[in-house]
N, C-alpha and C positions, 0 to 999 in steps of 0.2 A: 361573345357567349361565356357565361362563367364556368369554370370548371371543377369549382369547387362548391359544398354546400354552402349558399347562403340565405338562411331562414330571413323571413320579413323581421325588418327588426321590431315591428309595434308587436310582434309576436312573440319575439325570443329577445327580450330586451337584456337577461343575464346580468341585470344589475351588481349582483356580489360578485359575480366573475370579473365585470370588466372593473369593479372598482379596485378590485387586487391587483389588475393589469395597471389602471391608474397610477395606482401607489407606486408600482416600481419604476414607472416614466419618472412621477414625482421626485423620486431618489434619483435617476439619473441626472434630471433637469436641475438637480442640487449637489452635482457632484459627487455624489456617493454609487456605488455600483451594487449588482444584485443579479440573483438567478432565479428562475421559477421553474418547476415542472408541473405543466398543466396535463391531466391525470384523467381517462374516462376511456368507456369501452367505443367500440368502431361509431361512429354517426351522431354523437354525444354533442358535436358541436365545435370540436377543440379546435379545428382548422378555421372556425368561422372567428372565435377568438383570436388566433394568431392574425388573422387578417384584421380584425378589430385594432389591435394592439398595434400592429405596422400602418395601420392608417392612422393613428392616433398619434403616430410619431414622426407627423410631416418635420418638424424643426429639427429631427435627429438623422444621421445617417442609418441605414436598415442594410443589413445582411442577412442573406436567407438560404437554407438548404434543408432538404428533403431527404431522410433515410428511404432507401430502397432495397426492398429485402431481397432479390437477387444479387445485390450490393455487399451483403453482409461480410462476403469473403474478400473482398477488395480492400487491403489496406491504407487507411487515409483516404478513401474514397470522398466521404461525406465532410470531412474535415476541408479536401479541398475544394469541396464545391462550397464550402462558408468562405473560406479564406481569398478564394481567387482573385475577388474585388478589391482585396487588402494588400496583395501583393506588391504594387508599387512602394511600400513603406516598409520593404524586408531590409534592404540598405540600413536601415537605422537600428536594428537590431543588434545588441552584443554579437561577436565574432562565432563561439560557438553555438548560439542560439539561432542566428543565420544559417551558419553550416548544417544544425539537425533539421530543420524545416525545410530547407533545400534539398537535402537529402531525403527526407520524410516526401516531398512532393514529385521527386526525380527530376529536380531542377539542378541538379549536380551530384558528383559521385563522391562517396568517401564511405568510413565504417559506418556500421547500421548505428542510428543515434537510439539513445535510450528513450523511449516514447514518452517519460517526463521530462526530460530535456524538451523534446517536442511540444509539450504540454506548455512548460513557463516560455518558448517560445511564443506561443500563440497569445498567452497572456501578454506579453510584451506587445505582439503584433496590436492585439486588439486595444491596448492602453495607447498607442502609438496613432490608430485610427480613429481615437476619441480625442484627439489631443486640440481638435477644433471644435467641436460637437460632439453630443454626447452618442454614442454607437448602441443600437438595437439589434441582437443577432436573433433570429427566429430560426427554429429549427422544426420542422415537422415529420411526425412517424419517428421519434429519435429512437423506439423499439427497435427499428431496423437498420441503423447507424451501424456499421461496422465495428467491432471490438476495439481496435485501436482510434477511430474516432471517438467512441460513445466516453472511453478513459481519458483523453487528453481534454475533450469539451467539460468534460465533468472535473477534471483536474483545475482546469483555469476557472471555473463557474465556483470553485469552492475558496478562490484565492483573490475573487473580487471583493473590494472595499471601498477605497479611497479614488478608484478612477470611472467614470461617468460611463460605466460598459453594462450593459445587460442581456443576460443569457436566457431565453424564454424557449423551454422544449414542450412539445405537444407529443404524448406516447400513450397508448393504451396502458402497458405495464412498463414502468419506467426501465427494469433492467438494476442489476447490484449497482452498477457503475454509477448511478444517479441515486443511489440511497442517501439519507441524509440532507439534500437539496430540500428546500422549502418547496410544497405541492401545495397546488390548487387542485381538486377532484370536482371534476364536471358531473353533476348528476342527470337525470333525466329532468324533464321540464315539470314544473307545477301542473297541477291537474286541471287547471282552470288554460293557462296557456296551450297544454296539450290538445284540450278538445279544439280549442281555436283552430290550433293548426291544423290539425284533422277536416275540420270544416272548410278551410282555405283549398285543400284539394281534393275532396269529394263533392263532386257538381249535384250531388241527390241527396234528398233526404234520408237520415239514416236513424232507425230507432235507438233510442237513448240506450237502451241495455247494451245493444250490440257497439256504440260509441263507447261507452263505460268500458267495456270489455277489450277492446282494442286497445284504449289509451291504458290499459292493465296488462294486457301482453306485452306493449311495447316499453313498458315501464318510462314511459315520455322520452323514448329516444327520438328526436328531433329526424333523422334522417330514416329511420323506421317509418315516422308517421307519413314522410312526404312521400315515400319509395314504396311501402308495400303495398296500399291501395290502388297503383298505378293498376290498369287495367282490367281490374276487377269489377266483377259487376256485383250490384245490390243481391243477387242470393249468394254470390261467392263470399261476401261479407257478413252475409247475416251469422253465420257461426265464428264472428272474428276473423281470422286470416284464415281458417281451415286447418291447423295446425293444432297438434295436440298439445303443444305446450312446453316438449321436452325441449326443444332445441334454443341455444340462448339467441338475443336479439340479434347479434352480426350475424350469424349462420342466415336468420331469418332473412335479413336484408339482402345478403349473397345470393342468396336462392332467389330474392325475388330480381334480381341483375340478371342470374343466369337466365329465368323465365324470358326476360327481355333480351336477352343475347341470343337466345336459340331463335329467334323467330325472325332474326335477321338474316339477309342475304351472306351464301357461304363464302363471298370474295370478302365482305365486309368483317364476316369473322375470322377469317385468315388474316387481314392486315390487323385488326387489333390484337392479335395472338402474337405479331411479331412484335408490336408496340409493348405490348405487355412483357416480352420475352427481353427488351430492350431498354436497360434500367437507367440509362442516361436523358432519356427523352430528347434523343438527336433526331430530327426529322428527316434528315437528308440520310442518315445510315436506316431508317425505316424505310424509306421509299425506294433506296435502292435494294434492300433486302426482299421487298414487295416485288420490285421488277424482276429479280431473279425467280420469283414463282409466278409469272405473269399476272401480278395483281393488278387492275387497274386504277387509275387516280381515282376514278369514281366511285369505288369501294366506301371511302371515308365518307360520303355522301349520307347513307342510312345512320352512321353510328354518331355524326355530329347532329344529326335530325332529331335523333331521341337523346340527343345531352349526356352521351355515355362519354364521347372523346371527343378532343378539339387537337388539330395540327394544323399549326400555323410556323413560327419559329422553332417553336419547343411540341413535343406531343405532351398532351395533360389527360391524363383520365378524370373523370369526375368525381371518383373518391376511390383512396387504394383497394376499398371492397371491389370496384368495379372489374381492376386490374386481376386482383386474387380470381375473382369467378371466372374472368374470359381464360386464364390460365388453368385453372383446376376443371373447367367443362372441356378442354381439349383434349382430343386422345393423346395418348404417348406418340404414336407416328407423327401426327400434326406438330407437337413440340418439338418431337426431334427437327422436323424440317424447315421448321420458323430458325430452331438455333443454328444448323446447317446454312441456312441463308445469310443471316446475319455474322457468322464466321466468317464467308467467304468474302462480306464486302467491307469487313472491319481492317484495317491497314496494320499488318502485322509488324511493321516497324513502328508505329507510334503507337501502339494500342496492343501489345501482345498477352498482355496477362488477362484481357475480356475476350479475344479472341478465343483464347486456350479454354476459357472457361465455355465459351459457346460450343466450341468443338466436344468439350464433355458431355455439354448438354446433348449433343448431337448423337452423341455416341450409341450405337445399337448394342454392342457388348464391347468385350475386352477390344481394347485398340493401341498396341505397342507406340505408334506415334503419335496420339494425342497423351498417353501417359508420358512420355517422353517432353513434350510442351509443358505439360503441366508439375515436370521438373523442374524446367528452365524458368517457370513463373514463380516456382515456391524460392529459389534461389534468389531472384528479381526482389519478392517480397520480403525476404530475409534481409538483403541488403540495405533496405529502406526501413529495416526496421519492424516490419509487421510481421512480427512472429506468429500472431493466431493466424494470417492470411495463409504464409508457409506451411505450415500445418494442413491447413484444409486443402491446398494445393496437393499435397502430397496424399492425404486420404483419400482423396477422390483418384489419384495416379492410382494408387494400391488396387483401387474397384475396378479401375481398366485395366491389367496386368495378369496375364492368363497364366504365362510361365510361372513355376514354383518358384525359383532360383530369383528371380527379378522381382516378384512378387513379395518374397519375405523381404528381401531387401531393402524394399521401397516402405514398409509396413516398419522397419525397424529405424528408417529415418523419418518417418512420420511419426512415431511415438515418442521418438527425441526430441522433434520438433513441437508435439505437443506438448511433451513436458514443460517445454522450456517456453510454451506459450501459457501455460498454468490448466489447460485442457485435462486436467487429471484423469475425469471420466473416460474418456477416449484411449488414455495410455494402454490400460490392460488389455483392452481387445485387442489392439495392434499388434501388442507383443506377444498375443496368444495365435495371431495369423503369420508373425513372423515364426515363431517356433515351432509351426505346422510344416513349414518347408524345409528345403534343404540348405539350412546353414553351416558355414563352416564354423572352426572350433572358436575363432574370435569373434564371430558373430551372436555364437552364442552365449559366449562368457560377456559380452555387450546385453543380450539379452536379461542374464543376471543380475549385470550391474546397473539398467534399468529398473528393475524390478524395485531394487534396493532404492534407487535414488527417487523411485515414485512411493514407497513406504515411506520415506525420509518426509518428502516434500509434502504428503499427505497431512502427519501429523507431529513428524520428527520425535516420534514415541517408539514402543518397544518393541518393531518387526523388525525395523531399517537395521539396526548394526549386525545382526545374525546373518542378513540376506547379502551385505554389504562385503561381509567376511567371505563368505561363500564365493561371491563375483569375486573378490580377489585372488581366492585359490585359483580359481578358472584362468583368470588373466596371468597369472605368473609364468608358466612357461611360453605364453604368445605375446605379451606386452611388459614386461617387466616395470616399466616406470609408470603405466595407468595402475598396474596392482599396487604397489607401493602407494600411489594416490588415492585408490578405492579404500586400502588400510586406514590410510588418514581419515577418511571422512567415515568409517565404521567406527575409531576412536570417536570420534568427534558426536557420532549419534549415540553412543554407550553412553558418554558423558553427559548430555542432555535426557537420553534415558534413566540414568542413574538405576534406582531400585526394581524401574519396571524393565529393565534390559533382558532379564532372561538369559537365556542359551547364548544372548550377545553381550554379555557383562566386558566391563572396561580389561578385566584380568585375561580373559578368553581371547576379548581385541588384541591385547598386547603381547600375549604371548604367542598367539597364531602370526604376528606380525615379525616378532622376534625371530621366528623362523623362516623369515622371506628371504630371497635372496638379495645383497647388496646393491646398490644402483652400480651399472656398468659402466658409468662415467664418473665425473665429476658430481658429488650429491646438489642437488638443488636445495632451496632452503625447506623445502617442504619435505625432502627426505631427513633433515637435518631434524627437523622438529619430529617426525615421523618417530626415529631412534631416539630420542630423547623424552619422548612422553612414553612410551613402552618399556624403556628401562626404568623410567619413575614407576611404573605400576608392578614391572617384574623384579626388580634387584633393589630398589627403596631409593631415597632421596641421595643418600651420598654418592652412590654410582653414576647417578643420574645430575648430578648438578653441573659438572663441566659440559655436558650434552645441553641442558637446558638453558644454561648459560649461553654458548655458543648461538644456538638457533634463536634466543632472544635478541641476540647482537644482531644478527643477520638481519632480521624481520624491522631493527629499531634502525640500523644505521647504513645496511648495507644495500646496494643497487638489486632490487627484487623488481619484477613484474606487477603492474596492476592486479591483473588476476590474481595472481599467486596471493597477493595481499590482499584481496578483498576475500579468497576462498578461504585463507589460513590465518590471516593476521590476528583474528580473535583466539585462536589457539595460542598463535605467540604470546598473546599477552597472558593468558594462562602460565605457560613456559618464565614469563618474566616474575609472574606473583611469586612463583613457587620457589625462586631464587631471590627473591626480595629486593626486585632492581625495579624501584620506581621508576628512576628514568626512560628505561628501556620501555617499560611500560606505556607511560605517557607518549614516549614517541612513536609508538608503534601505533596507536591509536591517531594520534595528530596527521601523521603521515598517509593515514588513510584516508582521513574527513577532507583534504586539501583536492583530492585528486576525484574524490567521488562530486564534492560541489562543482568543479569545473566540468564534468562529464555530465553532470545532472542524472546520475544514477542514482532515484529518488525510492527506487526500493530497496537498494542496501542501506541507504544512510541513515534511515531509523535505527538501525543496530550498532553502527558505528557513534551516533550521538548517542547513543543511551550508553554507550562504552566510556565515552570522552565525561557524560553526566558523572557517572560510579566513579570516575577518577578524581574529578572535581568534586564529590563530595567527601572522597578521602582526604583531598586538600583542604577542606573547608570552607569551599567558596559556592555555598548553596544557590545564591543568586543565578550564579552561572551555571549551575546543573538545573537549577527549575527551568532557564531558558531553554537550555538543551533538551528537557523533557517536554516541554510545551512543541520546542520546534519539532520532535518528534514524533508526537502524538498527532500534531498539525498534518506533517507530510503522509503519515499511516492514513488518517483519514482521507486526505485528499486524494493519496492512490490506491484505497479502500485494501491497502496491507494490514496486516495483524502484527502485533509483536508483544511479548511476554514483558508486562510493566515491573522487569525488576529493578531498574533505576527509581520511578517513584516509589514503589514501595521502600528504597534504600534509605532514600531523601526522608521519608515520613518516618521510617523508624530512628534515625538519626534525630531527627529534629525532638522526636520524644512525646508529640501528641497523638495520643491513644487513637482518639476520635477519628484522627486523618488515616494514621497505622493501621487499624485493624481492618476495617473493610478491604484496602489494599492487599495485605496479606491473607485475608480469606479468599479474595479473589483471586490470586495468582496460586495459591494451591489448588482452589476448585477447579481453575482451567488447566493446570500441570497436572491432577489427577486424570482428568479427562482425556486429556491428551497422551497420558501416558508417560512425560518428563519428569523424573524424578528432582532434577536438579532443581526445577522451580520449587518444588516441596522442600528441598533441601535449603537452599537459598531462604525460604521463608522462615523457617527453624531459625535460621542463623540472625536475619531481620527482626525475629520476636525476643530472641535473647538478649541483643543489645537493646531492645527496647523495655525490657524488663528491666534489665540492671539499670539504664538510666532513672529508671522511675523508684530504683530499691524493692522491686519486688523479685528477691534474690530467688525463691525457690521455684516461681515460673521462669525465671530466666535460666535455671539451672534444667529442668525437665526439658526446653528447647535446645538448650546446647547439648545434651547428651545425645538426643536424635539427631541435629545435626552432625556431628562426630563420628557416628557410627556409618555413616553413608560414604563412601568414596573416601576412605580414611588419607590416601594420599596425598588428595586433591585440596586445590586453594579452599576451596568453603571448609571443608571441615579444618583445614589447618586454623581459620581465621576464629571459628568457632570455637577451638581451644583456649583461646585468651578469654571468652566469655565465659567457658566454662569454669575456668581457673577463679575468675572473679565471682561468679555466683556462689562457687562453691566454698570457698575461704570465708565467705558472707555467713553461710548456712550451716559452719561448722564442718563440712564434709570434706576435712584435710586430705584423707586418703584418694578420694577421687581428682582432689585438686593435683595432689602429688604423680599420680597418674599422667593425668593431663599435661604436668609441665614436662614430664618424661619425654613425651612423645613431641610436645613442643620446642622441647631443645634439639632434638636429632633434626627437626624440620628446619630450624634458624640457624643453626651451623654450617649449614651448607653454603652460605654466600658470606658470611662475617658483615653483612651492611647493617649501616645505624638502622633503619628500618627494622631488619629481622632482629636484630640483636636488641633494640631497644626496646621491642614487643617482649622479648624474652624477660630482659631484667624488669620490665613493669611488673609481667605475671612472676618472676620468681621472688620479687620484695615481699611478694601477698602472703608467703610460705614463711616468712621471715622474721626474728625479732631482734630489736636491739641495734647494734651499729654494723650487723650484717644486712637488714632490714634496709636503713639508710643508706646504705652502700649502694645497693641496687636499686632504691629510688632513685637516688643522684646521678647513677649511670643512666638509667631509662631518662630520665630529663635531658643528659646531655646529649645521647645520642639521638632520641626522637626530634632534638630541637635545631638537628642538624637535617633534618627531613623537610619535606614539603607539606608531611601529614599533620597538621596542628589539629583534628580532632585527639589522634592519638597523643599527641604531646599537651593537651588537655588534659586528658584523662589521666596519663601520668601525674600531672601536679595534684588532679584532685584527689588522687591515692596518696599521696604522697604528704598531702594536708591532711587527709582523714585520719592516716597512721600519727602522724605528729600530735594531731588534737587529741588522738586516743592516749597519747604517750604524756599529754599534760603540759606540752609545750605551746602554748596557745600563741604567743608572739610569731615564733616560726610556721605554726600553723594558717596564721591569717595571710602570711606571704605567700604559700603554696595556693592559697584557696583562694584569696583573691585574684591571682595571676589565673585561676581554672574560671572562675566566675566570668572574668572579662572577658576569656578568649571564647566559653560556651556562648556567653551572652552577645559578642559581636557576629561569632558564626551562625548563631541560631539554634543552638542544641538547647532546646528550651528544659526538657525534663532536666538534663544533666547541669544543668545553670541552675534550675532549684534546688537539687541535690547540692550543689555546691556554696548557693544562697542558706540552705539549712546549717550546712556545716559554721558558716561563718557567723551565722547569729547564735549558735551554740559557744563562739569562742566570745562572746559579746561585740561584737562589729555590727556596724550599722549597714546596711544594703540599700542604695537607692534603687528604687523600682526602674527597669529599662524605659525611657521612651521612645515613640514610635516616629522615624527619622522619615522626611518625606521619600527620599528614595524607596522605602519601604510600601509606598504607595501604588508603585510601579507593577504592572502585569511583568510575568516573565517574559513574554514578546518584547514590551515596551524597555526593560530592562537589558535585553539583548540586544536592540539596536541602539540603545543609549551608549551602550557599552564599546559598539563598534561605531559609532560616532566620535566618542572619546579618543577612539583608535586614530582618527583621520580618514576612515572611510568615505567617501561621497554616497549620495544616496543612490544610484545607481550602482556602486560596487555594494552596499549593503541589502540592495536587491538582488543584485545575482548572487551573495552570499545566501540570501535566507529563501530564494525563490517567493522571493514578493514581487509585487510592479515598484517602480521609483515612487510612484503616487501614493502608494501605500506607506510606502516608507517616511516618506514626507507628513501624511498625516499621522504617525504614530509618533514621528518626533515632536510634533505640536502638542499632542498631548501630552509627552514628556516634560516639554519645556513648562507645560501651564501647571503639572503637579510640582514641579521642583521651584517652581517662580524663578526661571532663568530664562532668556532671551536670546542666548547665542549658544553655538556648539562649543566656545572657548570656556563657557562656566561649565560644561559638564566636567572639566577636571577638579573643579572643586566640590561640585553638587553631588557626584558619585561616592559611595565609599570605595577607599583602594584594598585590594586583595591583603596589603601588610598592616592594614589596620586591624584586623582581627587577630594578632598576636605573632608571637616571635616565629619567624621561619627564615630559612637562608633564601 
């Protein structure tokens, strides 16, 4: 007997929907992967379409899973159901992926894996399973997948490309995890088909107007047309379905199921309730629980005869709405009895978490024993990486706790877990519950800390700095180490908030942090960083320089924990930039990227990819930067995480194409203003100043640079903007403005005496001088910047020197500098600056060849990145691990690279790709 809606094929042809699914199968047979979300309200026939595509994939391996509403809090439950038949290939996965998936499924012990490392492991597992023949994965009721499973499967779906793996999800409303995946919406039947289906289930003649009203009321929903007329007389049908039309169709269907359930024998309803409360469809468990309630085996007959339920090897309802109708129509005492019976027959050793969940559902009121069980389940879920499940267990534990003290303590832990899980809506309420109880001083301080962290996580905006400072002050006498970390978090929040920080400004945070007690033991890296950044704001560059350099050195070269590096490394790059230490800056970013890749911490990775992209832009490797940006954006899209597009905006500004840069600049400004992040606005003003200087629109460049330097004048964006202000002011006759800015730049660059800082200062000072003095400073700028890795800065020094020489009438000398500048800009990809240099060259009488597009310019950013890694000697599998792809996808991209570059082997990549050094002088 069928337990799912299977409309007659002649009546429900669904040709367009079947064609879309056939197209996916065709792709799989051609070796290409893909994913599709079949969306529609309950009863539209989504499950029938899934049955169709599974049946049409007879030449493929098919894996199935079904989301179950009552299992939504059990981490990786849906994923395990899908992957269980494929785990014979687990040993083929790379070690870190094998461990992550094994821990997630409870097959081995270990530290909680990042959920997206689990996603990469699933992608590799699916690819391995499709080695011999295509693999089709069919997931019904995806709206009820647990959050961890949904995120992992959506991640894998977005990375499918060159592997013959298909993922088809059916969902009423797919949820945000599946946003962006291709959708197939299943609508109601055409009127003619709907009428035919209705005639097939009504055994008597029906007035045409009544028939049309029924079709109209159901919106052509097949399940409604099949189920709602059952048991109704002609008189009852005469007015449609006897409803006013206010209820949605799924609710009417559920109501129809409830009517059928209500007339069943009591034992049958009790058995169906146990089956509805047992999400795994375990027939043995259902019968054992039924035995606890003295329900005979004969109770199943009536439900099976009515087509509502089938109990064989598994328990299967005709439709999820039947399960919902059974559960919702039962009284609370009946539900508790069913859950208690299931808890009593669930093995506490094999499945303790499901047992705890049943006990919680069976609890009449507060129950300390069950609350403690839920706490232990939360710990197990957290160990598997299921933070959302851990938070759910803890929230239920709070509800079952009567004593005020333990209730507040559990609410505090539940708030912490919910914050880590990203369930931000639940955090404030849990903190209110915690604060209402008898908390000790440390717990009260933790409430304040979580409120500040919630404000920061919600928007990284203006409220967080002041809240975090208040929490740090509360923590000082209780946990000095945590207090200092909280001050550093407040400093970071104030940096991001910028002009919107209000009472929690950088000056206020730094002043309060300076008054905090020093570390009780040897200072940690974060202690050194806090002291350095606080002194920078309160006492200036000269006093802060030694502290900044020490902190930058520690994060770049000394032993630090992964957690500390990930949490504060980005602030350490600020310290390195403030003392003009390019190697510390690059090393700090590079040392974070590698462990992030190895651990698969994809939520954090886009930030660090973006940081490295900014560094590569400074170094003039725009192709590498574009690849890193593309990788960051792809990961952010796959994980559903967002981040400000600072690197993409900076790259567009340095390229100098206004049509590309202007929309990015405006988007970052708009998003930053909405989020209360002043740093994004300041960054955009600095990038705008670079863009307008490159285009020779100096008035506009001056206006943007002036705005940028006025915000957080001690910090790196403001300092970098000074150079743009000086160039723009010198070109517009604003010598006073330029001189004032040069004085500030002199103080900022004097702290390190590095070639980067001194070269920047020399280039700017030369702009304000004449004669031999100017030439001496230009020569020093070129000499110093040539010893750095920052080729765009060196190229700009050559350009300014050449422009000055031309104005001095020294055309031959000018040509040499301008030709060097033009060639460097051209090779780097700084198009507007190259055009500025070309115009100057033409003015000297020089002939300038137009740039020709090389074959390597045809590569996409991802193709370029894969090609560079292959040139470095990495295998396809190593590249796949590095970029969170499958090896087959890497192979597919390389084949496209070979075609575009007109080569046939990896060895030829050495000559086919441009070398970094070809873009001009560098050490």
